[in-house]
C-alpha atoms as a printed R data frame, in Angstrom:
    type eleno elety resid chain resno       x       y      z
1   ATOM     1    CA   MET     A     1 -44.491 -39.911 36.312
2   ATOM     2    CA   VAL     A     2 -43.088 -36.808 36.342
3   ATOM     3    CA   ASP     A     3 -42.139 -37.119 39.876
4   ATOM     4    CA   PHE     A     4 -40.489 -40.458 39.003
5   ATOM     5    CA   PHE     A     5 -38.206 -38.602 36.503
6   ATOM     6    CA   ARG     A     6 -37.727 -35.566 38.647
7   ATOM     7    CA   GLU     A     7 -36.578 -38.010 41.880
8   ATOM     8    CA   GLU     A     8 -34.427 -40.672 39.884
9   ATOM     9    CA   LEU     A     9 -32.988 -38.555 36.999
10  ATOM    10    CA   VAL     A    10 -29.438 -38.876 38.118
11  ATOM    11    CA   TYR     A    11 -29.832 -42.560 38.760
12  ATOM    12    CA   ILE     A    12 -31.536 -42.769 35.136
13  ATOM    13    CA   LEU     A    13 -28.258 -41.032 33.778
14  ATOM    14    CA   ILE     A    14 -26.008 -43.609 35.165
15  ATOM    15    CA   SER     A    15 -28.428 -46.509 34.129
16  ATOM    16    CA   PHE     A    16 -28.017 -45.116 30.613
17  ATOM    17    CA   PHE     A    17 -24.290 -44.587 30.940
18  ATOM    18    CA   ILE     A    18 -23.849 -48.239 32.146
19  ATOM    19    CA   LEU     A    19 -26.228 -49.570 29.447
20  ATOM    20    CA   GLY     A    20 -24.130 -47.759 26.942
21  ATOM    21    CA   ILE     A    21 -20.951 -49.290 27.996
22  ATOM    22    CA   VAL     A    22 -22.711 -52.748 27.988
23  ATOM    23    CA   VAL     A    23 -24.000 -52.226 24.572
24  ATOM    24    CA   PHE     A    24 -20.409 -50.962 23.238
25  ATOM    25    CA   VAL     A    25 -18.666 -53.762 24.580
26  ATOM    26    CA   THR     A    26 -20.919 -56.393 23.601
27  ATOM    27    CA   THR     A    27 -21.213 -55.400 19.916
28  ATOM    28    CA   ARG     A    28 -17.570 -55.257 19.380
29  ATOM    29    CA   PRO     A    29 -16.708 -57.613 16.318
30  ATOM    30    CA   PHE     A    30 -14.307 -59.865 18.683
31  ATOM    31    CA   VAL     A    31 -16.945 -60.402 21.006
32  ATOM    32    CA   SER     A    32 -19.147 -63.467 20.699
33  ATOM    33    CA   ARG     A    33 -22.621 -63.132 19.542
34  ATOM    34    CA   LYS     A    34 -23.924 -64.841 22.584
35  ATOM    35    CA   ALA     A    35 -22.448 -61.976 24.808
36  ATOM    36    CA   ARG     A    36 -25.434 -59.921 23.414
37  ATOM    37    CA   ILE     A    37 -27.774 -61.745 25.783
38  ATOM    38    CA   ALA     A    38 -26.307 -59.050 28.495
39  ATOM    39    CA   ILE     A    39 -27.956 -56.137 26.995
40  ATOM    40    CA   PRO     A    40 -31.592 -57.013 28.006
41  ATOM    41    CA   ILE     A    41 -30.557 -58.727 31.247
42  ATOM    42    CA   VAL     A    42 -28.536 -55.524 32.375
43  ATOM    43    CA   ALA     A    43 -31.566 -53.237 31.187
44  ATOM    44    CA   LEU     A    44 -33.930 -55.304 33.061
45  ATOM    45    CA   LEU     A    45 -31.613 -55.196 36.260
46  ATOM    46    CA   LEU     A    46 -30.973 -51.522 36.032
47  ATOM    47    CA   GLY     A    47 -34.987 -50.825 35.491
48  ATOM    48    CA   GLY     A    48 -35.577 -53.133 38.402
49  ATOM    49    CA   LEU     A    49 -33.124 -51.116 40.776
50  ATOM    50    CA   LEU     A    50 -34.534 -47.872 39.411
51  ATOM    51    CA   LEU     A    51 -38.118 -48.899 40.392
52  ATOM    52    CA   LEU     A    52 -36.856 -50.371 43.916
53  ATOM    53    CA   HIS     A    53 -35.018 -46.908 44.674
54  ATOM    54    CA   TYR     A    54 -38.106 -44.767 43.588
55  ATOM    55    CA   LYS     A    55 -40.280 -47.160 45.783
56  ATOM    56    CA   TRP     A    56 -37.908 -46.703 48.585
57  ATOM    57    CA   ARG     A    57 -37.483 -43.050 48.511
58  ATOM    58    CA   ILE     A    58 -41.400 -42.612 48.310
59  ATOM    59    CA   HIS     A    59 -42.014 -44.753 51.214
60  ATOM    60    CA   HIS     A    60 -39.108 -42.415 53.192
61  ATOM    61    CA   ILE     A    61 -40.855 -39.358 52.374
62  ATOM    62    CA   GLN     A    62 -44.242 -40.545 53.398
63  ATOM    63    CA   GLU     A    63 -42.657 -41.595 56.670
64  ATOM    64    CA   VAL     A    64 -41.097 -38.606 57.362
65  ATOM    65    CA   THR     A    65 -44.425 -36.465 56.241
66  ATOM    66    CA   LYS     A    66 -46.489 -38.581 58.526
67  ATOM    67    CA   ALA     A    67 -44.182 -38.566 61.577
68  ATOM    68    CA   PHE     A    68 -44.328 -34.781 60.999
69  ATOM    69    CA   TYR     A    69 -47.730 -34.434 61.222
70  ATOM    70    CA   GLU     A    70 -47.888 -36.572 64.372
71  ATOM    71    CA   GLY     A    71 -45.665 -34.473 66.045
72  ATOM    72    CA   LYS     A    72 -42.467 -36.257 66.111
73  ATOM    73    CA   ASN     A    73 -39.000 -34.721 65.799
74  ATOM    74    CA   ILE     A    74 -37.192 -34.826 62.394
75  ATOM    75    CA   LEU     A    75 -33.527 -34.392 61.985
76  ATOM    76    CA   CYS     A    76 -32.692 -32.916 58.827
77  ATOM    77    CA   LEU     A    77 -28.988 -32.689 57.367
78  ATOM    78    CA   ASP     A    78 -27.384 -29.242 57.532
79  ATOM    79    CA   LYS     A    79 -23.827 -28.748 56.794
80  ATOM    80    CA   THR     A    80 -23.717 -25.058 57.590
81  ATOM    81    CA   ASN     A    81 -23.746 -25.701 61.325
82  ATOM    82    CA   LYS     A    82 -21.348 -27.330 63.740
83  ATOM    83    CA   PHE     A    83 -23.937 -29.890 64.762
84  ATOM    84    CA   GLY     A    84 -24.476 -31.265 60.983
85  ATOM    85    CA   SER     A    85 -28.117 -31.422 61.385
86  ATOM    86    CA   VAL     A    86 -31.081 -29.422 62.429
87  ATOM    87    CA   LEU     A    87 -34.005 -30.837 64.758
88  ATOM    88    CA   ILE     A    88 -37.267 -30.178 63.244
89  ATOM    89    CA   HIS     A    89 -40.663 -30.150 65.422
90  ATOM    90    CA   LYS     A    90 -44.194 -29.126 64.247
91  ATOM    91    CA   GLY     A    91 -44.194 -26.012 66.256
92  ATOM    92    CA   GLU     A    92 -43.322 -23.359 63.647
93  ATOM    93    CA   TRP     A    93 -42.098 -25.283 61.088
94  ATOM    94    CA   LYS     A    94 -44.149 -25.770 57.958
95  ATOM    95    CA   LEU     A    95 -44.060 -28.450 55.136
96  ATOM    96    CA   GLU     A    96 -44.887 -27.421 51.732
97  ATOM    97    CA   TYR     A    97 -43.911 -28.610 48.715
98  ATOM    98    CA   GLY     A    98 -41.678 -31.235 49.980
99  ATOM    99    CA   GLU     A    99 -39.657 -28.707 52.129
100 ATOM   100    CA   PHE     A   100 -39.487 -27.737 55.708
101 ATOM   101    CA   SER     A   101 -39.471 -24.051 56.114
102 ATOM   102    CA   HIS     A   102 -39.193 -21.704 59.124
103 ATOM   103    CA   PRO     A   103 -39.428 -17.921 59.448
104 ATOM   104    CA   GLU     A   104 -36.260 -17.652 61.682
105 ATOM   105    CA   PHE     A   105 -34.044 -19.841 59.223
106 ATOM   106    CA   PRO     A   106 -32.676 -18.653 56.027
107 ATOM   107    CA   ARG     A   107 -33.033 -21.630 54.064
108 ATOM   108    CA   THR     A   108 -35.351 -24.720 53.501
109 ATOM   109    CA   TYR     A   109 -34.818 -28.317 53.936
110 ATOM   110    CA   ASN     A   110 -35.683 -30.893 51.617
111 ATOM   111    CA   ILE     A   111 -37.731 -33.736 53.208
112 ATOM   112    CA   ARG     A   112 -35.504 -36.131 51.296
113 ATOM   113    CA   GLN     A   113 -32.471 -35.160 53.717
114 ATOM   114    CA   CYS     A   114 -34.466 -35.678 56.718
115 ATOM   115    CA   ILE     A   115 -35.011 -38.651 58.930
116 ATOM   116    CA   VAL     A   116 -37.402 -39.252 61.847
117 ATOM   117    CA   GLU     A   117 -35.670 -39.018 65.320
């Protein structure tokens, strides 16, 4: 569960903001009482979308991890070089705690920003 909150914190905050706007608008005195049905509908919709995004994200992480251990090439986003990405293959690269690291590279690359080539 902690992993869910760590992965989806930004989206949870955005969802609470949207839900807050819906609650604020539908509880105004000049809005019909029937409009309050939108509150649980929007809450369920946002919750469902959060769960779908989390499942997709976990599936992506598992796919990249599996491909790395199978020896396939991985491309990671890197805005510090002119190519825009770094090619990672199993050689000297290590996958620890969801990050790729290499002794010759000054930074690590998060697995969430990588795709299978």
